[in-house]
C-alpha positions as CSV (number, residue, x, y, z in Angstrom):
1,X,-50.7,82.0,-66.7
2,X,-50.5,78.1,-67.8
3,X,-53.2,76.4,-66.1
4,X,-51.9,73.1,-65.0
5,X,-54.2,70.3,-66.4
6,X,-52.9,66.7,-65.7
7,X,-53.6,64.3,-68.8
8,X,-56.6,62.9,-69.4
9,X,-55.4,59.6,-70.6
10,X,-58.8,57.8,-70.9
11,X,-61.7,58.9,-71.1
12,X,-63.9,59.5,-67.8
13,X,-67.8,58.8,-67.3
14,X,-69.7,57.0,-70.1
15,X,-68.8,58.0,-73.6
16,X,-71.3,60.0,-74.5
17,X,-69.3,61.0,-78.1
18,X,-70.6,64.6,-78.8
19,X,-67.6,62.9,-80.9
20,X,-70.6,62.6,-83.7
21,X,-71.7,65.8,-83.1
22,X,-68.3,67.1,-83.9
23,X,-67.3,64.9,-86.4
24,X,-70.3,64.7,-88.2
25,X,-70.1,68.4,-88.3
26,X,-66.6,68.2,-89.2
27,X,-67.0,65.8,-91.8
28,X,-70.1,67.5,-92.2
29,X,-67.2,70.4,-93.3
30,X,-66.0,67.9,-95.6
31,X,-69.3,67.1,-97.3
32,X,-70.8,70.3,-97.2
33,X,-70.3,72.9,-94.6
34,X,-69.7,76.7,-93.8
35,X,-66.5,78.4,-92.4
36,X,-66.4,80.0,-89.4
37,X,-63.9,82.9,-89.6
38,X,-64.1,84.9,-86.6
39,X,-64.0,83.9,-83.2
40,X,-67.5,82.6,-81.9
41,X,-69.4,84.8,-79.2
42,X,-69.4,83.5,-75.8
43,X,-71.0,80.2,-74.9
44,X,-73.9,80.4,-73.0
45,X,-73.6,79.4,-68.7
46,X,-74.1,76.2,-68.7
47,X,-76.5,76.7,-66.0
48,X,-79.0,78.2,-68.6
49,X,-82.3,76.6,-68.8
50,X,-83.3,78.4,-72.2
51,X,-82.7,77.5,-75.5
52,X,-79.7,79.7,-77.2
53,X,-80.6,81.8,-79.8
54,X,-77.4,83.9,-79.7
55,X,-76.5,83.9,-83.1
56,X,-73.0,82.1,-83.8
57,X,-70.7,81.9,-86.5
58,X,-70.4,78.7,-87.4
59,X,-70.5,76.5,-90.5
60,X,-73.7,75.1,-91.9
61,X,-74.4,72.6,-94.6
62,X,-75.0,73.9,-98.3
63,X,-76.8,70.8,-100.1
64,X,-77.8,70.3,-103.4
65,X,-81.7,69.8,-103.6
66,X,-82.8,65.8,-102.9
67,X,-86.5,65.2,-103.8
68,X,-88.3,65.6,-100.8
69,X,-90.9,62.4,-99.1
70,X,-93.9,63.5,-96.2
71,X,-91.9,65.6,-94.5
72,X,-94.2,65.5,-91.8
73,X,-97.2,63.2,-90.0
74,X,-99.6,61.9,-92.3
75,X,-98.7,58.1,-92.6
76,X,-99.2,55.2,-90.4
77,X,-96.4,53.6,-88.4
78,X,-96.4,50.6,-86.8
79,X,-97.2,49.0,-83.6
80,X,-94.6,48.4,-80.8
81,X,-93.3,44.9,-81.1
82,X,-92.3,45.0,-77.4
83,X,-94.2,45.8,-74.3
84,X,-93.1,50.1,-73.3
85,X,-92.0,50.8,-70.2
86,X,-94.0,54.0,-70.2
87,X,-97.5,54.5,-72.4
88,X,-96.8,55.4,-75.5
89,X,-97.7,58.9,-76.6
90,X,-99.7,60.0,-79.6
91,X,-98.3,61.0,-82.9
92,X,-97.2,64.8,-83.0
93,X,-98.8,67.3,-85.3
94,X,-96.6,68.0,-88.5
95,X,-94.0,71.2,-87.4
96,X,-94.3,73.9,-89.6
97,X,-91.6,74.1,-92.3
98,X,-91.3,76.4,-95.2
99,X,-90.3,74.8,-98.3
100,X,-87.0,76.1,-98.4
101,X,-85.9,75.1,-95.1
102,X,-84.1,72.2,-95.1
103,X,-83.6,69.5,-92.4
104,X,-80.1,67.6,-91.9
105,X,-79.2,65.7,-89.2
106,X,-75.9,64.8,-87.7
107,X,-75.6,61.5,-85.6
108,X,-72.3,59.8,-83.6
109,X,-71.7,57.2,-82.5
110,X,-69.0,55.9,-79.9
111,X,-68.6,52.4,-81.5
112,X,-65.6,51.8,-84.0
113,X,-66.2,51.1,-87.7
114,X,-67.9,49.5,-89.0
115,X,-70.1,48.7,-86.3
116,X,-73.4,50.7,-85.8
117,X,-73.8,51.6,-81.8
118,X,-76.0,54.2,-80.3
119,X,-76.3,57.8,-81.3
120,X,-74.8,59.6,-78.4
121,X,-74.7,62.6,-80.0
122,X,-77.7,64.2,-82.2
123,X,-78.1,67.9,-83.8
124,X,-80.5,68.7,-86.0
125,X,-79.3,71.7,-88.7
126,X,-82.3,73.6,-90.0
127,X,-80.7,75.5,-93.0
128,X,-82.4,78.0,-95.6
129,X,-79.9,77.9,-98.8
130,X,-81.5,81.2,-100.3
131,X,-81.4,83.4,-97.1
132,X,-77.9,81.4,-95.9
133,X,-79.4,81.2,-92.6
134,X,-79.3,78.2,-90.5
135,X,-80.2,76.9,-86.6
136,X,-78.2,74.1,-85.0
137,X,-80.7,72.1,-82.3
138,X,-79.1,70.1,-79.6
139,X,-81.1,66.6,-78.7
140,X,-80.3,64.7,-75.7
141,X,-79.6,61.0,-76.9
142,X,-81.0,59.6,-73.6
143,X,-84.9,60.9,-74.7
144,X,-87.4,58.2,-74.1
145,X,-89.5,58.1,-77.0
146,X,-91.4,56.0,-79.4
147,X,-89.2,53.8,-81.7
148,X,-92.0,52.8,-84.5
149,X,-92.3,49.4,-84.7
150,X,-90.3,48.6,-81.6
151,X,-91.2,50.5,-78.2
152,X,-90.4,53.2,-76.0
153,X,-86.7,53.7,-75.7
154,X,-83.9,56.2,-75.8
155,X,-83.8,58.2,-78.9
156,X,-80.1,57.0,-79.4
157,X,-80.9,53.7,-80.2
158,X,-83.3,54.5,-83.2
159,X,-80.6,54.5,-85.7
160,X,-79.3,51.5,-84.5
161,X,-81.9,49.1,-84.9
162,X,-83.1,50.4,-88.0
163,X,-81.1,53.2,-89.9
164,X,-81.8,56.1,-91.0
165,X,-85.2,55.3,-92.1
166,X,-86.3,53.9,-88.5
167,X,-84.9,57.4,-87.1
168,X,-86.9,59.6,-89.5
169,X,-89.7,58.1,-88.5
170,X,-88.9,58.2,-85.0
171,X,-88.4,62.2,-85.5
172,X,-91.6,62.0,-87.4
173,X,-93.7,60.5,-84.5
174,X,-92.5,62.0,-81.8
175,X,-91.2,65.6,-82.5
176,X,-93.3,65.8,-86.1
177,X,-90.7,66.4,-88.8
178,X,-88.3,64.2,-91.0
179,X,-85.0,65.2,-91.8
180,X,-83.6,65.4,-95.9
181,X,-80.2,64.1,-95.4
182,X,-78.0,62.9,-92.3
183,X,-74.5,62.2,-92.0
184,X,-73.4,59.4,-89.4
185,X,-70.4,58.6,-87.9
186,X,-68.3,56.5,-85.7
187,X,-65.5,57.5,-82.8
188,X,-62.6,56.2,-84.2
189,X,-61.9,58.8,-86.8
190,X,-62.9,61.8,-84.5
191,X,-59.4,61.9,-82.5
192,X,-57.2,61.4,-85.6
193,X,-58.9,64.3,-87.1
194,X,-58.4,66.8,-84.2
195,X,-54.7,65.8,-83.9
196,X,-54.3,66.8,-87.9
197,X,-55.3,69.9,-86.8
198,X,-52.5,70.1,-84.5
199,X,-54.9,69.8,-81.4
200,X,-57.5,72.6,-80.6
201,X,-57.5,75.7,-78.3
202,X,-60.7,75.3,-76.3
203,X,-61.9,77.7,-74.2
204,X,-63.5,76.4,-71.0
205,X,-65.3,78.6,-68.8
206,X,-65.7,76.2,-65.6
207,X,-62.9,73.9,-63.8
208,X,-64.2,70.2,-63.7
209,X,-62.0,68.8,-61.5
210,X,-63.6,65.1,-61.4
211,X,-63.4,64.8,-65.0
212,X,-61.1,64.1,-67.6
213,X,-57.8,63.9,-64.9
214,X,-59.4,67.4,-63.7
215,X,-60.2,70.1,-65.8
216,X,-59.1,74.0,-64.9
217,X,-60.8,76.9,-66.7
218,X,-59.3,78.8,-68.8
219,X,-58.2,78.6,-72.7
220,X,-56.2,75.1,-72.9
221,X,-54.6,73.0,-76.4
222,X,-55.8,69.7,-76.0
223,X,-55.2,66.8,-78.6
224,X,-57.9,64.6,-79.9
225,X,-58.4,62.6,-76.9
226,X,-59.0,65.4,-74.8
227,X,-61.5,67.1,-76.7
228,X,-63.2,63.9,-77.0
229,X,-63.5,63.4,-73.4
230,X,-64.0,67.1,-72.6
231,X,-67.1,66.6,-75.1
232,X,-68.5,63.5,-73.5
233,X,-69.0,63.3,-69.7
234,X,-72.1,64.7,-67.9
235,X,-72.7,65.6,-64.6
236,X,-75.2,63.7,-63.3
237,X,-78.5,64.4,-65.0
238,X,-77.0,67.9,-66.4
239,X,-77.6,66.9,-70.1
240,X,-78.3,70.6,-70.9
241,X,-74.2,71.6,-69.9
242,X,-72.9,68.5,-72.2
243,X,-75.1,70.1,-75.2
244,X,-73.0,73.8,-74.5
245,X,-70.1,72.1,-74.4
246,X,-70.3,70.1,-77.5
247,X,-71.2,72.9,-79.3
248,X,-69.0,75.5,-78.1
249,X,-66.1,72.8,-79.3
250,X,-67.6,72.9,-82.8
251,X,-67.7,76.1,-83.2
252,X,-64.1,76.3,-82.6
253,X,-63.7,73.3,-84.7
254,X,-65.2,75.2,-87.4
255,X,-63.1,78.6,-86.8
256,X,-60.1,76.5,-86.8
257,X,-60.5,74.4,-89.9
258,X,-62.1,77.3,-92.2
259,X,-59.9,80.3,-91.2
260,X,-57.6,81.8,-93.7
261,X,-59.2,80.2,-96.9
262,X,-59.3,76.6,-95.2
263,X,-62.3,76.4,-97.3
264,X,-59.9,74.9,-100.6
265,X,-59.9,71.4,-98.5
266,X,-63.2,70.4,-98.3
267,X,-62.8,68.0,-101.3
268,X,-59.8,66.7,-100.1
269,X,-61.5,66.4,-96.4
270,X,-64.3,64.6,-98.0
271,X,-61.8,61.9,-100.0
272,X,-60.0,61.6,-96.5
273,X,-62.8,61.0,-94.6
274,X,-65.4,59.6,-97.0
275,X,-65.1,55.8,-95.6
276,X,-65.8,56.9,-92.2
277,X,-69.2,58.3,-92.4
278,X,-72.5,57.0,-93.7
279,X,-74.6,59.8,-95.8
280,X,-76.6,60.4,-98.3
281,X,-74.7,63.6,-99.2
282,X,-72.5,63.2,-102.3
283,X,-69.0,64.6,-103.6
284,X,-70.3,67.1,-106.0
285,X,-72.4,68.3,-102.8
286,X,-68.6,68.9,-101.2
287,X,-67.5,71.2,-104.5
288,X,-70.8,72.7,-104.5
289,X,-70.7,74.1,-101.0
290,X,-68.3,76.7,-101.3
291,X,-70.3,79.9,-102.1
292,X,-72.7,78.9,-99.1
293,X,-70.6,78.2,-97.5
294,X,-68.8,81.8,-97.4
295,X,-72.5,83.6,-97.0
296,X,-73.5,81.5,-94.0
297,X,-69.9,82.1,-92.6
298,X,-71.1,85.9,-92.3
299,X,-71.1,86.7,-88.2
300,X,-74.8,86.5,-87.0
301,X,-76.0,83.8,-89.5
302,X,-75.7,80.8,-87.3
303,X,-77.9,80.4,-84.5
304,X,-77.5,77.7,-81.6
305,X,-80.6,76.3,-79.8
306,X,-80.9,73.2,-77.0
307,X,-83.2,71.4,-75.3
308,X,-84.5,73.3,-72.3
309,X,-84.1,71.9,-68.8
310,X,-88.2,72.0,-68.3
311,X,-89.2,70.9,-71.6
312,X,-87.2,67.3,-70.1
313,X,-88.4,65.1,-66.9
314,X,-86.0,62.6,-65.8
315,X,-87.4,59.0,-64.7
316,X,-86.1,56.2,-64.2
317,X,-86.5,52.8,-66.2
318,X,-87.5,50.3,-63.4
319,X,-85.0,46.9,-63.3
320,X,-82.8,49.2,-66.0
321,X,-79.0,49.1,-65.7
322,X,-78.3,52.4,-66.9
323,X,-82.1,54.0,-66.0
324,X,-81.9,57.5,-66.5
325,X,-83.7,59.1,-69.4
326,X,-85.5,61.9,-69.7
327,X,-89.4,62.1,-70.7
328,X,-89.8,64.7,-73.0
329,X,-92.6,67.6,-72.9
330,X,-94.0,67.6,-76.5
331,X,-95.3,70.9,-76.4
332,X,-91.8,72.4,-75.1
333,X,-89.6,70.6,-77.1
334,X,-92.0,71.4,-80.4
335,X,-91.9,75.5,-79.4
336,X,-87.7,75.2,-79.5
337,X,-88.0,73.4,-82.2
338,X,-90.3,75.8,-84.0
339,X,-87.7,79.2,-83.0
340,X,-85.1,77.1,-84.4
341,X,-87.0,77.1,-88.0
342,X,-88.1,80.8,-87.7
343,X,-84.7,81.6,-86.6
344,X,-83.3,80.2,-90.0
345,X,-86.0,81.4,-92.1
346,X,-85.4,85.3,-91.5
347,X,-83.5,87.3,-93.7
348,X,-80.6,89.6,-92.8
349,X,-78.5,91.8,-94.5
350,X,-74.6,90.5,-95.1
351,X,-71.7,92.0,-93.2
352,X,-68.4,92.9,-94.4
353,X,-66.6,90.0,-93.4
354,X,-68.2,88.3,-96.3
355,X,-65.8,90.4,-98.2
356,X,-62.5,89.8,-95.8
357,X,-63.7,85.7,-96.4
358,X,-63.8,85.8,-100.0
359,X,-60.3,87.7,-100.2
360,X,-59.3,84.5,-98.1
361,X,-60.4,82.1,-100.3
362,X,-58.8,83.7,-103.8
363,X,-55.2,84.4,-101.4
364,X,-55.1,80.3,-100.7
365,X,-54.7,79.0,-104.5
366,X,-53.9,75.3,-103.0
367,X,-55.1,73.5,-100.5
368,X,-53.3,73.5,-96.9
369,X,-50.8,70.4,-96.1
370,X,-53.3,69.2,-93.1
371,X,-55.2,66.9,-93.2
372,X,-53.9,64.6,-96.2
373,X,-54.3,61.3,-96.8
374,X,-51.2,58.7,-96.1
375,X,-49.2,59.4,-99.2
376,X,-47.7,56.1,-101.1
377,X,-45.5,54.0,-99.6
378,X,-42.1,55.0,-101.3
379,X,-38.9,52.7,-100.7
380,X,-35.9,55.4,-98.8
381,X,-33.2,56.3,-100.4
382,X,-30.0,54.1,-99.6
383,X,-27.0,55.5,-97.6
384,X,-23.7,55.9,-99.0
385,X,-21.6,52.8,-98.7
386,X,-18.7,54.5,-97.1
387,X,-20.9,55.7,-94.2
388,X,-20.8,53.4,-91.0
389,X,-24.9,52.8,-89.7
390,X,-25.6,54.8,-86.8
391,X,-28.5,54.6,-84.1
392,X,-30.8,56.8,-85.3
393,X,-32.3,59.6,-82.6
394,X,-35.7,58.3,-81.1
395,X,-38.2,59.3,-83.4
396,X,-41.1,62.1,-81.6
397,X,-44.4,60.8,-81.0
398,X,-46.9,62.4,-83.4
399,X,-49.8,62.8,-80.9
400,X,-47.4,64.1,-77.9
401,X,-47.0,62.1,-74.6
402,X,-47.6,63.9,-71.6
403,X,-45.2,65.9,-70.2
404,X,-43.5,66.1,-66.7
405,X,-44.3,69.1,-65.2
406,X,-40.7,70.6,-65.6
407,X,-41.2,69.8,-69.2
408,X,-44.1,72.0,-69.9
409,X,-42.8,74.7,-72.1
410,X,-46.2,76.0,-74.1
411,X,-46.4,79.4,-76.1
412,X,-50.2,79.2,-75.4
413,X,-51.5,77.8,-72.3
414,X,-51.1,73.9,-73.0
415,X,-53.3,70.9,-72.1
416,X,-50.5,68.7,-71.6
């Protein structure tokens, strides 16, 4: 039965783009990620206030080792430059991180490149290369935290005011950890990336009649713009619901990108999107990522976590245009971060699915045709002199226009 979902001509609500989360990770796939060959398990209901520790078959990066600076507190931080709206909390104690566990920050902004802006989607990936285990933790962008050298402000502003160093100091001061690598993505590559995959089939667990021109429940075929709208809106203060949607879409994107030996396109994806991201990862990381990526794609090796509702307290900034923020409860957030670290640190035997992944990769000797960099412009063949010029038929749009209800004849439930 086809869901009757009208098009989403523009984004509803403010552009809280998990686009970053998605694109960051999708581009992470281009730089250093892992595949997901098997359909992911069911996404937890949006109202669940506890961390999702169900293993998921999502890709995670495998990176060349970089020199690691101090990974936790132990050095002084700059004092505030502006009067804070709330008292500055004490510095957090260092998170307990095994030496082999690395931390990757995925950051995304709704701004067009080359401009910096708020990172409206923030994820930390804890991964253990030797054990091939990883955990993804979503952090609300509106967490109200101390940004060293500035003041109390949203976590989403840390990268914009001082780049990766200030973002790292913010995590270090407030949560006791410092990322080793990062990927920052602007908005304008996200929709074209998904459209190059011919859209995305998204499982929507509940209807959202007030967002994106009305979203019904079911399996919907979405364009890049529609996926962006779906992962961007937030219902009131339900940050958990948005993070769950982002993570479910991320799993689906990975599955669609890497299935059938799709890892062979990793170098091409890196070259295609490298100019659209800011990162300390290199092209060599992309080439060296495939073996670990295959292992991480084995079912049950990736876990998803979110900051639970009881770990954050809604608060209104006096006199602010966008007053709603979330005050973190340090111990509760710390417990969930530590749970993610422990998940990534636990060994697990491989399944026979790994053999299937390896076979699919070896049966794909050349990269699939999409996505590819634009071909060089060549002159079209000249028509024969005897032929009279005729009016060519109207070209079909690259991104399908929203059809009338009577025109919709999708073979898979469509999101027109």
